[in-house]
C-alpha positions, 0 to 999 in steps of 0.5 A, spaced: 599 621 318 601 629 317 606 631 312 611 632 316 611 624 319 611 621 313 617 626 310 620 623 317 620 616 314 626 615 311 630 619 318 626 614 321 629 607 317 636 608 318 637 609 325 634 602 326 638 596 326 635 591 321 638 586 317 640 587 309 638 592 303 631 596 304 627 594 297 621 597 298 616 600 303 609 601 303 603 603 307 600 597 311 594 595 313 588 599 315 589 601 323 586 608 326 592 610 332 598 609 328 601 609 322 604 603 320 608 601 314 611 594 311 619 594 310 622 589 305 629 588 306 633 585 301 638 579 304 646 578 301 644 572 299 638 574 296 632 572 299 627 577 303 626 580 310 620 584 312 619 589 318 613 592 321 614 600 322 611 604 326 610 612 328 606 611 335 601 616 335 603 620 342 597 624 342 593 618 345 598 614 348 602 620 352 608 617 354 612 613 349 617 611 353 614 607 357 609 603 353 615 601 350 618 599 356 612 596 358 611 591 350 619 590 351 619 588 357 613 584 356 615 580 350 622 579 352 618 575 358 613 571 354 619 569 348 623 566 354 617 562 356 615 560 349 623 558 348 621 553 355 615 550 351 619 549 345 616 553 341 617 559 335 618 566 339 619 568 332 612 567 331 608 567 337 610 573 340 612 580 337 619 582 337 621 589 337 628 591 333 631 596 336 635 602 333 642 601 332 644 605 338 641 600 342 633 603 344 627 601 343 624 607 340 627 612 336 624 620 335 625 623 330 627 631 329 620 633 330 619 629 335 615 623 332 616 617 335 618 610 331 619 603 332 621 596 329 617 589 330 620 583 325 614 582 320 611 575 322 610 571 316 605 566 313 599 569 318 591 572 318 588 577 321 581 576 322 576 582 322 570 578 325 569 571 327 567 567 321 565 560 325 566 558 332 572 554 331 576 562 330 572 564 337 574 558 339 582 559 337 581 567 340 579 565 346 585 559 347 590 565 345 587 570 349 588 564 355 594 563 354 597 570 354 594 570 361 596 564 364 604 564 361 604 572 364 601 570 370 607 570 374 609 576 371 609 582 376 603 586 373 605 592 379 610 594 375 607 596 368 606 603 367 598 604 365 598 606 358 592 610 359 590 611 365 584 608 368 583 605 361 577 600 364 576 602 370 569 602 370 567 608 376 571 613 373 568 612 366 562 612 369 564 620 372 565 621 365 559 619 363 556 623 368 560 629 367 557 629 360 550 628 361 551 634 367 554 638 361 549 637 356 554 641 351 549 640 345 543 640 348 542 632 346 539 629 353 532 630 352 532 626 346 536 620 349 533 621 356 532 612 355 539 611 354 541 615 359 536 612 365 539 605 363 546 607 364 544 611 371 540 605 373 546 601 374 551 605 377 552 600 382 554 595 377 559 599 375 564 599 383 563 591 383 570 589 380 574 594 383 571 593 389 573 585 389 580 587 387 582 593 392 579 588 398 584 582 394 579 577 392 581 579 385 588 578 383 591 585 379 593 582 372 597 583 366 592 584 362 590 585 353 586 591 354 583 589 348 582 583 346 578 583 338 579 578 335 583 582 330 589 583 335 590 575 334 595 572 328 592 566 325 597 562 322 595 561 315 595 554 314 593 550 320 589 557 322 590 556 329 591 563 334 598 564 332 601 572 335 598 577 340 599 583 338 597 591 339 601 590 346 599 598 347 594 598 351 598 592 355 597 594 363 595 592 371 589 590 370 583 584 371 582 578 367 575 580 366 577 586 361 580 581 356 574 575 358 569 581 358 571 586 352 572 579 347 564 577 348 562 584 347 565 584 340 565 576 339 559 573 342 553 579 339 549 577 335 550 585 331 554 589 329 557 594 333 554 600 331 547 596 329 541 600 328 536 594 328 536 593 335 532 587 333 539 584 330 543 584 337 543 579 343 548 574 346 550 568 343 549 563 349 552 558 344 559 563 342 558 565 350 561 557 351 565 557 346 569 562 348 569 561 356 571 554 354 577 556 350 579 561 354 580 557 361 583 552 357 588 556 355 589 560 361 590 552 364 587 553 371 591 559 372 585 564 375 583 563 381 575 561 382 573 568 384 575 570 378 571 565 374 566 566 378 566 573 376 567 573 368 559 574 366 560 580 370 566 581 366 562 582 360 556 585 362 561 591 364 566 591 359 559 592 354 556 597 359 563 601 360 563 601 352 555 603 351 556 609 357 563 612 353 559 611 347 553 615 349 558 619 352 561 621 347 554 623 344 552 628 348 561 631 348 558 632 341 563 625 337 569 628 339 573 622 341 570 615 336 571 616 329 563 617 326 561 615 319 554 617 320 549 623 325 548 618 331 553 613 329 555 614 336 548 613 339 547 607 334 553 604 338 550 606 345 545 603 343 547 597 342 551 595 347 545 595 352 541 592 348 547 587 348 547 588 356 539 588 358 541 581 355 546 578 359 542 580 364 536 576 360 541 570 361 545 571 366 543 564 370 546 560 363 552 564 363 553 564 371 552 555 369 557 555 362 563 558 366 561 554 373 560 547 367 567 550 365 571 551 371 575 546 374 576 543 367 
């Protein structure tokens, strides 16, 4: 965090309508986008109440006002759904704490944007799939998120990052990176470029179906990694979907596919030994079963039929983004070694190839759970 932003924490803290007296403030979590702090307040009766304060990264999210409008509208809707189902709205969705003047965020005197959430007590966050049960529970949670928002007017949400999962746009950006070849790296990654270019026709499959009215526009999370779920500390059941900055209009396949890309691969995202990378069909089945159960029958038959394509396209899209960044000089994704983005691209492409080899099995699994 920049020094100017650090200096504005005190200015920001007093703007929010938190309860009690502030007794502790410390950095929290390991997120790479926003700057996050845990605030601890003492209540008059001596009990403690905790909040999460964040400085939003307005270099990535260029319109924090629209972003917060999305979050407040969606979480307010979710809260009403959770209450109607007899749940715990303070624990099962994010709750935005407004400023003392009733705003959803505060902009400090240096132009930084701040927000405050209730801290969700007695939860844990998993960085990777530790068991099939964890992956199943995450699938149910993301499916339930889709079910509860199935009737929300997705078209009313703002695009916080335009064309974030619009694969044809990502492909055009990749082609531009190859064409410009700013660092002269293209010759050394000819095989990877050819792999990506050979699948151009796939990039249009989902967007064409959306345009033709064969797939419905949905409210989508768009970053459905396991670490964006809070699990209950005692039961270890998935409790709350967090990190809603990328909630916007999209396709259910984006959320399903990104979860498979992240959680059903046998290798790390940047694994250098590609022999370790393949699609674990048992985990694909576990997630498909849980996701469709969570969706509660709200997906159409066509959506379910195209779930394998969602897995393939989200993996492919991530691969071409990594490869484009490698060609452009590693300007977007943080790297920790030479060729890091190239390694990442290769793992994604290996996973795509393995999905293609297991395509009939993936389709059979989705068909198996379609009407359950």
